[in-house]
Each structure stands twice: as structure tokens, then as C-alpha cells.
C-alpha angles and dihedrals in degrees: 000000000000087000097052102039135051091226140003136206117216124215117194134142094203108084091200090061090051092049090056091046091053089050099048107030125077108264094220089058097059112077097178139354119216116198096199144112119253089247099057098036118115117193114230121244112311103302112123121103087189136011110201116201115189136170093343111086091074088069096054132070122250090255091051095048090047092050091050094048090053090051093045089048088055090051093056123115114226110292088015124153139212117214122196121192115183147140109264131196121239113262092236092060099042120214121337120219114198109200094186093068098019095242137138123209110206128203119244090253091052089054089048091057091050092047092051089047087056089052092249127139125210113240097176134005124186141169118225115249128242103018113152112257092235087064129072113268113254116227131190118204120191109204136187131178113276115267093016108135126199102046117106 
């Protein structure tokens, strides 16, 4: 993202990860650091051109993911987008709950229902190439608020 945007905000609840980010990322590229969980983060006034959500939605409930997406949508600038990159369970298997790490791997259609409930439409969806079949597929979803024209 640092190559695509002038500045980024970081959201992370683990302070140790933020310490590493501060040490390794160019200072001028980080606008703000939020030491917060996804469940409690409230986006500032509509400023974000993009909100990138990766490898975190498996650790929150459907209700918390929906609530976050609604808050993220409210934080988007005009023509802003939300990108979700996450492991997905194959439709034939249904969702997968891993009790060992307290995660839930949703199907693409399950994500689609949550996105729709948040008032988001899917502009693009893509499965990451060359993932081993033994692993969950990784999907990327590019979302925009329903009825919003101009982002593509």
C-alpha cells in the first residue's frame, strides 16, 4: 500500500506489531497509528480512499465484522473502496471453525451476505493464484458503498 498511497493509517491491537511497524516503515508514509481492535475502531471523518482489511476478519464474529464494515464505509472519502483479503472456505465445505486459534473461515457467499448487509457491493472478486490445494483459498474482494458510481 505504501507504493500506491501518499500516506497510510495502521490499525493493530498488538502493540508489539506497531513497535515493529514504527521501526521499519518510512515515517513520512504513516499518517496515524491506531492501537485498537477492529471491534472498537471508529474511522475518523470520511477521509479514506481505501480501507484494506487482511488476515483479521477470521478472528471476529459476523456481527463484529458487519459493524466494522459499516464504520469503515462511513470513513470512506467519495469514491473510496474497501478491500478484504482473506482465506475462504470452499462452498462445498461450508464455514470452518478452528477452536485452537478461535477463528472462523467463511465461504465467499458468506462474506457476500455480510458485505450486502453492510450496504457494500462487490466491484471485483478474485482468488489468489498458485495457492496449494491443501490450504484454504485466498480471496480478495473490492467493495464500494451501494449506489456509489465512479469507482472501478
